[in-house]
MISE-26806 format. One record per residue (C-alpha): x, y, z negated; residue in three letters. Coordinates in steps of 0.25 Angstrom, whole numbers. Layout:
# MISE-26806
ATOM       X       Y       Z   residu
ATOM       X       Y       Z      ALA
...
//
This chain:
# MISE-26806
ATOM       X       Y       Z   residu
ATOM     287      65      22      MET
ATOM     278      60      33      ARG
ATOM     265      66      35      ALA
ATOM     253      56      37      GLU
ATOM     245      58      50      PRO
ATOM     231      65      47      LEU
ATOM     219      57      51      GLU
ATOM     207      64      56      LEU
ATOM     195      60      48      GLU
ATOM     182      57      55      ARG
ATOM     173      68      50      VAL
ATOM     159      66      53      ALA
ATOM     152      78      59      PRO
ATOM     147      88      49      ALA
ATOM     132      88      48      PRO
ATOM     125     100      53      PRO
ATOM     122     111      44      ALA
ATOM     110     109      34      GLY
ATOM     113      94      32      GLY
ATOM     105      89      44      GLU
ATOM     110      75      44      PRO
ATOM     106      73      29      ARG
ATOM      93      80      31      ALA
ATOM      90      71      43      ARG
ATOM      93      58      36      ARG
ATOM      84      63      24      LEU
ATOM      73      66      34      LEU
ATOM      74      52      41      VAL
ATOM      74      46      27      ALA
ATOM      62      53      23      LEU
ATOM      54      52      36      ALA
ATOM      47      39      33      GLY
ATOM      42      43      19      PRO
ATOM      38      57      24      ALA
ATOM      30      51      35      LEU
ATOM      23      42      25      ILE
ATOM      20      54      16      VAL
ATOM      16      63      27      GLY
ATOM       7      53      33      SER
ATOM       0      50      20      VAL
ATOM      -2      65      17      LEU
ATOM      -8      67      31      LEU
ATOM     -18      56      29      ALA
ATOM     -22      60      15      LEU
ATOM     -21      75      17      ARG
ATOM     -35      76      12      GLY
ATOM     -31      70      -2      PHE
ATOM     -17      76      -2      ALA
ATOM     -20      91       2      PHE
ATOM     -35      93      -1      ALA
ATOM     -42      92     -14      ASN
ATOM     -51      80      -9      LEU
ATOM     -54      66     -13      LEU
ATOM     -63      56      -6      THR
ATOM     -75      48     -10      ASN
ATOM     -72      37       1      GLN
ATOM     -68      28     -10      HIS
ATOM     -78      27     -22      PRO
ATOM     -67      26     -33      ASP
ATOM     -60      39     -29      ILE
ATOM     -69      49     -35      LEU
ATOM     -76      40     -45      SER
ATOM     -64      32     -51      PHE
ATOM     -50      37     -47      TRP
ATOM     -53      52     -48      LEU
ATOM     -58      52     -62      PRO
ATOM     -47      43     -67      ARG
ATOM     -36      52     -60      SER
ATOM     -42      64     -67      CYS
ATOM     -43      57     -81      LEU
ATOM     -28      52     -79      MET
ATOM     -23      66     -75      GLY
ATOM     -31      73     -87      ARG
ATOM     -25      63     -97      ALA
ATOM     -11      64     -92      LEU
ATOM     -11      80     -92      ARG
ATOM     -16      80    -106      ALA
ATOM      -5      70    -110      GLY
ATOM     -15      58    -113      HIS
ATOM     -15      44    -109      VAL
ATOM     -29      41    -103      PRO
ATOM     -32      29    -111      LEU
ATOM     -47      31    -111      TRP
ATOM     -57      35    -100      ASN
ATOM     -69      42    -106      PRO
ATOM     -76      45     -93      TYR
ATOM     -79      31     -88      GLU
ATOM     -90      23     -94      MET
ATOM     -90      25    -109      ALA
ATOM     -75      26    -108      GLY
ATOM     -64      16    -103      THR
ATOM     -49      14    -105      PRO
ATOM     -42      21     -95      PHE
ATOM     -26      19     -95      ALA
ATOM     -28       4     -96      ALA
ATOM     -38       4     -84      ASP
ATOM     -31      -3     -72      ALA
ATOM     -36       9     -63      GLN
ATOM     -34      21     -72      SER
ATOM     -21      25     -66      GLY
ATOM     -14      25     -79      TRP
ATOM       1      22     -77      LEU
ATOM      -1      24     -62      SER
ATOM      10      34     -60      LEU
ATOM       4      41     -48      PRO
ATOM     -10      41     -54      THR
ATOM      -5      47     -67      MET
ATOM       5      57     -61      LEU
ATOM      -5      62     -50      LEU
ATOM     -17      63     -59      SER
ATOM      -9      71     -69      TRP
ATOM      -2      80     -58      ALA
ATOM     -14      83     -49      PHE
ATOM     -26      82     -58      GLY
ATOM     -40      77     -56      CYS
ATOM     -42      74     -41      GLY
ATOM     -28      78     -37      GLY
ATOM     -21      66     -43      GLY
ATOM     -31      56     -36      LEU
ATOM     -28      63     -23      ARG
ATOM     -13      62     -25      ALA
ATOM     -14      48     -28      MET
ATOM     -22      45     -15      ILE
ATOM     -11      52      -7      VAL
ATOM       1      46     -15      LEU
ATOM      -3      31     -14      ASN
ATOM      -1      30       1      PRO
ATOM      12      38       1      ILE
ATOM      18      29     -10      LEU
ATOM      14      17      -2      ALA
ATOM      20      22      10      GLY
ATOM      33      26       4      LEU
ATOM      34      14      -5      GLY
ATOM      33       5       8      THR
ATOM      43      13      15      TRP
ATOM      53      12       3      TRP
ATOM      51      -3       2      PHE
ATOM      53      -5      17      LEU
ATOM      66       4      17      ARG
ATOM      71      -5       5      ARG
ATOM      69     -17      13      GLU
ATOM      77     -12      25      GLY
ATOM      67      -6      34      LEU
ATOM      71       6      42      GLY
ATOM      64      20      40      ARG
ATOM      54      18      51      LEU
ATOM      49       5      48      ALA
ATOM      48       8      33      ALA
ATOM      41      21      36      SER
ATOM      31      13      45      ALA
ATOM      28       4      34      GLY
ATOM      26      14      23      GLY
ATOM      18      23      33      LEU
ATOM       8      12      37      SER
ATOM       5       9      22      LEU
ATOM       3      23      18      ALA
ATOM      -5      27      30      MET
ATOM     -14      15      29      ALA
ATOM     -17      19      15      MET
ATOM     -19      34      18      ALA
ATOM     -28      32      29      ALA
ATOM     -38      23      22      SER
ATOM     -46      21       9      GLN
ATOM     -34      14       3      ILE
ATOM     -28      27      -1      ALA
ATOM     -41      29     -10      ILE
ATOM     -41      15     -15      SER
ATOM     -33      19     -26      MET
ATOM     -29       5     -32      PRO
ATOM     -24       0     -19      PHE
ATOM     -18      13     -14      ALA
ATOM      -9      12     -27      GLY
ATOM      -6      -2     -25      THR
ATOM      -1       1     -10      LEU
ATOM       6      13     -15      ALA
ATOM      15       6     -26      TRP
ATOM      17      -8     -20      THR
ATOM      28      -4     -11      PRO
ATOM      36       2     -22      PHE
ATOM      35     -12     -30      VAL
ATOM      42     -17     -17      LEU
ATOM      52      -6     -17      VAL
ATOM      56     -10     -31      GLY
ATOM      56     -25     -28      ALA
ATOM      65     -22     -16      SER
ATOM      75     -13     -24      GLY
ATOM      75     -23     -35      TYR
ATOM      79     -35     -27      LEU
ATOM      89     -26     -19      SER
ATOM      97     -21     -31      ALA
ATOM     109     -29     -35      GLU
ATOM     110     -25     -50      ARG
ATOM     100     -26     -61      PHE
ATOM     101     -11     -64      ASP
ATOM      98      -7     -50      ARG
ATOM      86     -16     -49      ARG
ATOM      79      -9     -61      LEU
ATOM      75       3     -54      PRO
ATOM      69      -5     -43      TRP
ATOM      62     -14     -53      LEU
ATOM      56      -2     -60      ALA
ATOM      51       3     -47      LEU
ATOM      44     -10     -44      ALA
ATOM      38     -11     -58      ALA
ATOM      33       4     -57      LEU
ATOM      27       2     -44      ALA
ATOM      20     -12     -48      TRP
ATOM      15      -5     -60      GLY
ATOM       9       6     -51      GLN
ATOM       2      -5     -43      VAL
ATOM      -4     -11     -56      ALA
ATOM      -9       3     -60      ALA
ATOM     -15       5     -46      ALA
ATOM     -22      -9     -45      HIS
ATOM     -19     -20     -55      LEU
ATOM     -26     -31     -47      SER
ATOM     -25     -32     -32      HIS
ATOM     -15     -21     -31      GLY
ATOM      -5     -27     -40      LEU
ATOM      -7     -41     -34      VAL
ATOM      -4     -36     -20      MET
ATOM       8     -28     -25      ALA
ATOM      14     -39     -33      THR
ATOM      12     -49     -22      ALA
ATOM      19     -41     -12      LEU
ATOM      31     -38     -21      VAL
ATOM      32     -53     -25      LEU
ATOM      32     -57     -10      GLY
ATOM      43     -47      -8      TYR
ATOM      51     -52     -20      LEU
ATOM      50     -67     -16      VAL
ATOM      53     -65      -2      SER
ATOM      65     -56      -4      ARG
ATOM      71     -65     -15      LEU
ATOM      69     -78      -7      VAL
ATOM      76     -72       5      ASN
ATOM      87     -67      -4      GLU
ATOM      89     -81     -10      VAL
ATOM      88     -88       3      ARG
ATOM      98     -78       9      GLY
ATOM     108     -80      -3      GLY
ATOM     107     -66      -7      ALA
ATOM     102     -70     -21      ARG
ATOM     102     -83     -29      PRO
ATOM      88     -88     -32      TRP
ATOM      89     -86     -47      ARG
ATOM      92     -72     -46      SER
ATOM      81     -70     -36      ALA
ATOM      71     -77     -45      LEU
ATOM      76     -68     -57      ALA
ATOM      75     -55     -49      LEU
ATOM      61     -59     -44      GLY
ATOM      55     -63     -58      LEU
ATOM      61     -51     -65      ALA
ATOM      55     -42     -55      PHE
ATOM      41     -48     -55      VAL
ATOM      41     -49     -71      ALA
ATOM      45     -34     -72      PHE
ATOM      34     -28     -64      LEU
ATOM      23     -31     -74      PRO
ATOM      32     -30     -87      LEU
ATOM      35     -16     -83      ALA
ATOM      20     -12     -81      ASN
ATOM      14     -18     -94      LEU
ATOM       9      -4     -97      ALA
ATOM       0      -5     -85      ILE
ATOM      -3     -19     -85      LEU
ATOM      -6     -22    -100      VAL
ATOM     -17     -11    -103      PRO
ATOM     -24     -14     -90      ARG
ATOM     -25     -29     -92      PHE
ATOM     -29     -27    -107      ALA
ATOM     -41     -18    -102      LEU
ATOM     -45     -29     -92      ILE
ATOM     -49     -38    -104      SER
ATOM     -59     -27    -108      ARG
ATOM     -64     -25     -94      SER
ATOM     -75     -32     -85      SER
ATOM     -63     -38     -77      LEU
ATOM     -60     -47     -89      ARG
ATOM     -72     -56     -85      ALA
ATOM     -68     -55     -70      GLY
ATOM     -75     -52     -58      TYR
ATOM     -83     -65     -58      GLY
ATOM     -91     -59     -70      ALA
ATOM     -97     -49     -61      LEU
ATOM    -105     -60     -54      GLU
ATOM    -114     -61     -65      GLY
ATOM    -128     -55     -69      THR
ATOM    -123     -40     -69      LEU
ATOM    -118     -41     -54      ALA
ATOM    -131     -47     -50      ARG
ATOM    -139     -36     -57      ILE
ATOM    -130     -25     -51      ALA
ATOM    -133     -31     -37      GLY
ATOM    -118     -34     -35      VAL
ATOM    -117     -42     -21      GLN
ATOM    -102     -44     -20      ASP
ATOM     -97     -56     -28      ARG
ATOM     -86     -51     -38      PRO
ATOM     -77     -63     -34      ILE
ATOM     -81     -65     -19      PRO
ATOM     -78     -78     -12      THR
ATOM     -74     -71       1      THR
ATOM     -62     -63       5      GLY
ATOM     -60     -52      15      VAL
ATOM     -62     -53      30      TRP
ATOM     -50     -58      36      SER
ATOM     -48     -48      47      GLY
ATOM     -45     -36      37      TRP
ATOM     -30     -35      41      PRO
ATOM     -35     -29      54      PHE
ATOM     -39     -17      46      ALA
ATOM     -25     -13      45      LEU
ATOM     -26      -9      60      ALA
ATOM     -39      -2      59      SER
ATOM     -42      13      59      THR
ATOM     -46      21      52      PRO
ATOM     -42      16      39      GLY
ATOM     -30       8      33      ALA
ATOM     -22       7      46      TYR
ATOM      -7       3      45      VAL
ATOM      -3       6      59      GLY
ATOM      -1      -1      72      ALA
ATOM      15      -2      71      ALA
ATOM      14      -8      58      VAL
ATOM       3     -18      62      LEU
ATOM      10     -22      75      LEU
ATOM      24     -23      68      LEU
ATOM      20     -31      56      ALA
ATOM      22     -45      62      PRO
ATOM      36     -41      66      MET
ATOM      40     -40      51      ALA
ATOM      43     -55      52      PHE
ATOM      52     -53      64      ARG
ATOM      63     -47      56      ASP
ATOM      71     -59      50      ARG
ATOM      78     -50      40      ARG
ATOM      65     -44      34      ARG
ATOM      57     -56      36      ARG
ATOM      56     -60      21      PRO
ATOM      50     -46      18      LEU
ATOM      40     -48      29      ALA
ATOM      37     -62      25      LEU
ATOM      34     -57      10      ALA
ATOM      25     -45      15      VAL
ATOM      18     -54      25      GLY
ATOM      15     -65      16      LEU
ATOM      10     -56       5      VAL
ATOM       1     -50      16      ALA
ATOM      -4     -63      21      LEU
ATOM      -7     -68       6      GLY
ATOM     -14     -55       4      GLY
ATOM     -22     -57      17      TYR
ATOM     -26     -71      14      LEU
ATOM     -30     -67      -1      ALA
ATOM     -41     -58       5      THR
ATOM     -48     -69      14      LEU
ATOM     -59     -78      10      THR
ATOM     -50     -90      14      LEU
ATOM     -43     -88       0      LEU
ATOM     -53     -80      -7      VAL
ATOM     -64     -90      -5      GLY
ATOM     -55    -102      -7      TRP
ATOM     -61    -109     -20      SER
ATOM     -47    -115     -25      PRO
ATOM     -41    -101     -24      LEU
ATOM     -53     -94     -30      ARG
ATOM     -52    -103     -42      GLU
ATOM     -38    -101     -44      LEU
ATOM     -38     -86     -43      VAL
ATOM     -50     -85     -53      LEU
ATOM     -42     -93     -63      ARG
ATOM     -31     -82     -62      LEU
ATOM     -32     -69     -71      PRO
ATOM     -39     -59     -63      PHE
ATOM     -40     -68     -51      GLY
ATOM     -54     -64     -49      ASP
ATOM     -49     -50     -46      VAL
ATOM     -43     -55     -33      TYR
ATOM     -55     -62     -29      LEU
ATOM     -64     -51     -32      HIS
ATOM     -58     -43     -20      ASN
ATOM     -48     -50     -12      PRO
ATOM     -49     -39      -1      GLY
ATOM     -40     -30     -10      ARG
ATOM     -28     -38      -6      LEU
ATOM     -30     -32       8      ARG
ATOM     -22     -20       3      TYR
ATOM      -9     -29       3      LEU
ATOM      -9     -27      18      ALA
ATOM      -7     -12      18      PHE
ATOM       7     -16      11      LEU
ATOM      11     -27      19      THR
ATOM       7     -24      33      VAL
ATOM      15     -10      33      PRO
ATOM      27     -17      28      MET
ATOM      26     -28      38      LEU
ATOM      25     -18      49      GLY
ATOM      37     -10      44      ALA
ATOM      45     -23      44      LEU
ATOM      40     -26      58      GLY
ATOM      44     -12      63      LEU
ATOM      58     -13      57      GLN
ATOM      59     -26      65      SER
ATOM      55     -19      77      LEU
ATOM      65      -8      75      LEU
ATOM      77     -17      72      GLU
ATOM      74     -27      83      ARG
ATOM      66     -20      95      PRO
ATOM      65     -32     104      THR
ATOM      55     -37     114      ARG
ATOM      49     -47     105      ASP
ATOM      42     -36      97      VAL
ATOM      31     -36     107      TRP
ATOM      27     -50     103      ARG
ATOM      26     -46      88      TRP
ATOM      18     -33      91      ILE
ATOM       9     -40     101      GLY
ATOM       5     -51      91      GLY
ATOM       3     -40      81      ALA
ATOM      -6     -32      90      ALA
ATOM     -15     -44      93      VAL
ATOM     -16     -46      78      GLY
ATOM     -19     -32      74      TRP
ATOM     -27     -27      86      LEU
ATOM     -32     -37      96      ALA
ATOM     -36     -48      86      LEU
ATOM     -46     -39      77      PRO
ATOM     -52     -33      90      LEU
ATOM     -54     -47      95      ALA
ATOM     -61     -51      82      LEU
ATOM     -71     -39      83      GLY
ATOM     -64     -27      76      ALA
ATOM     -69     -13      80      HIS
ATOM     -59      -8      91      PRO
ATOM     -60       6      86      GLN
ATOM     -53       2      73      ARG
ATOM     -40      -2      81      PHE
ATOM     -39      10      90      VAL
ATOM     -27      16      82      VAL
ATOM     -20       3      80      VAL
ATOM     -21       0      95      ALA
ATOM     -16      14      99      LEU
ATOM      -5      13      88      GLY
ATOM      -1      -1      94      ALA
ATOM       1       5     108      LEU
ATOM       9      16     103      ALA
ATOM      17       7      95      PHE
ATOM      20      -2     107      ALA
ATOM      25      10     114      GLY
ATOM      35      14     103      ALA
ATOM      39      -1     102      THR
ATOM      42      -1     117      LYS
ATOM      51      11     115      GLY
ATOM      58       4     103      LEU
ATOM      61      -8     112      LEU
ATOM      67       2     122      GLN
ATOM      76       8     111      ARG
ATOM      70      21     112      LYS
ATOM      76      30     101      ARG
ATOM      63      35      94      LEU
ATOM      54      23      96      ALA
ATOM      55      18      82      ALA
ATOM      51      32      76      ALA
ATOM      40      33      86      VAL
ATOM      35      20      82      LEU
ATOM      34      25      67      VAL
ATOM      28      38      72      GLY
ATOM      17      31      80      LEU
ATOM      14      23      67      LEU
ATOM      13      36      59      ALA
ATOM       4      43      69      ALA
ATOM      -6      31      70      GLU
ATOM      -7      30      55      LEU
ATOM      -9      45      53      ILE
ATOM     -19      45      64      GLY
ATOM     -26      33      57      GLY
ATOM     -26      41      44      ALA
ATOM     -32      54      51      LEU
ATOM     -43      46      57      TRP
ATOM     -46      40      43      SER
ATOM     -47      53      37      SER
ATOM     -56      59      48      ALA
ATOM     -64      46      49      TYR
ATOM     -79      49      46      GLY
ATOM     -86      36      51      GLY
ATOM     -91      25      42      GLY
ATOM     -85      12      36      THR
ATOM     -73       7      45      VAL
ATOM     -75      -7      49      PHE
ATOM     -65     -16      57      LEU
ATOM     -76     -25      62      GLY
ATOM     -70     -38      57      LEU
ATOM     -75     -36      42      GLU
ATOM     -88     -45      43      GLY
ATOM    -102     -41      39      GLU
ATOM    -102     -46      24      ARG
ATOM     -95     -38      14      HIS
ATOM     -84     -33      23      PRO
ATOM     -71     -29      16      ALA
ATOM     -69     -15      23      LEU
ATOM     -57      -9      29      LEU
ATOM     -48       1      21      HIS
ATOM     -56      12      28      GLY
ATOM     -51      26      32      PRO
ATOM     -49      37      21      LEU
ATOM     -57      48      25      ARG
ATOM     -55      63      23      TRP
ATOM     -58      66       8      PRO
ATOM     -70      74       6      THR
ATOM     -72      76     -10      VAL
ATOM     -67      89     -14      ASP
ATOM     -61      87     -28      LEU
ATOM     -64     101     -33      ASP
ATOM     -79      99     -31      ARG
ATOM     -79      85     -35      TYR
ATOM     -72      88     -49      LEU
ATOM     -80     100     -52      THR
ATOM     -90      96     -63      PRO
ATOM    -105      96     -59      GLY
ATOM    -116      99     -69      PRO
ATOM    -117      85     -75      ILE
ATOM    -102      85     -77      ALA
ATOM    -102      99     -84      ARG
ATOM    -114      95     -93      GLU
ATOM    -106      82     -97      ILE
ATOM     -94      90    -100      ALA
//
């Protein structure tokens, strides 16, 4: 009997005691989300850790706080809040488009944290959800951890440092739109029907949350971005031979049709209530005798849009600042051929949103006549400036795509891209007359970014991590400046003199003590 020779197996070295390699992998995987969450908590620490709210936005104390309190009390009592007896002589509540009913975070947090605490938690949660959702979507699209973290952090901190965080309908829109994109990405990537269903359910859930947050402009922006992504990806797959056009068309139509069908419980009551509200007659009805008696100066359906230089505000501090690295790298999103379809989809939606805010389109008679024939078309014309919020979704994504291109191909041609972006975001607004102090942070961030890029081109090991660290530092610094800001209204200097559409100003430190504010005074005690 012949003995077979023994082969020595190649045994990997045993991991150190305590499972450090696995722990290290976990830490690396969670580093980006942890950075996003930690940065938002630092920026919004007054809301997160102190029993404070703000009166910086008129709706917080007069509108959102009472509704959150009513929602929480009803849910804790096991009731569906169909009616609100405290507004006017009583109004429908659950069917109201801005009641928060069927908005899962609003209901859960109002129930769990009570009157005041639920609203504080919502203000903190929305930027966190926006950042994590963007991170998740970018990771699904093949971006590395650093680039995805940069994109998510940029969006989250632009919200947390500015009044966007307390503009509850738009904060909710920005929070949930990335999750619709995550669902769409998973839906198109899955190969079997049963594996597509969970992603389709996620997309429908997130789309419904956008509808619950802002049924007009917010839902339009989210839907436009998702449709742009779907069309771009499916066309690219058909052209590349990965999917036949019939299959692509069926998948796209099924996805788009399922979103509203899955959210009829949100849509049907709200549209039914509109027929009983003043919105039924449209904003044009407000131009009648009542508006003149009330002294209303602004036209309910204006013929002009927003000042064309509003995108420069993304580079301004204090306020909704997205970071120098994101701004300088956004054009490089189109440099990467492999991810160019995604960049084109996001870029074209951003361009469409920008054009839709301008007098060029808003004042064009043929377009106005067409829009006014559409159901609720006057809602768009009433305030086209709301479409500016779309930039806070698209620019961070483009910046993340540009960063990924830089990390994968660190060649000398990047200086041409970065130089052109610096001229557009920094030199051009200053040449047009913008206030220089608004661009101090972005200028310092650009210098630091140039140094980190030089290290990256020299193949220095930690240059990529340093680049993201610098982005985090300037975003956190901008947020701290916003919370400490005690000056007047922040102007960029390019708004114009007549009815300027202001920037998304800094979110100051909250000063309203909730315990004192919610303590009934003599009049409230007498009424009770």
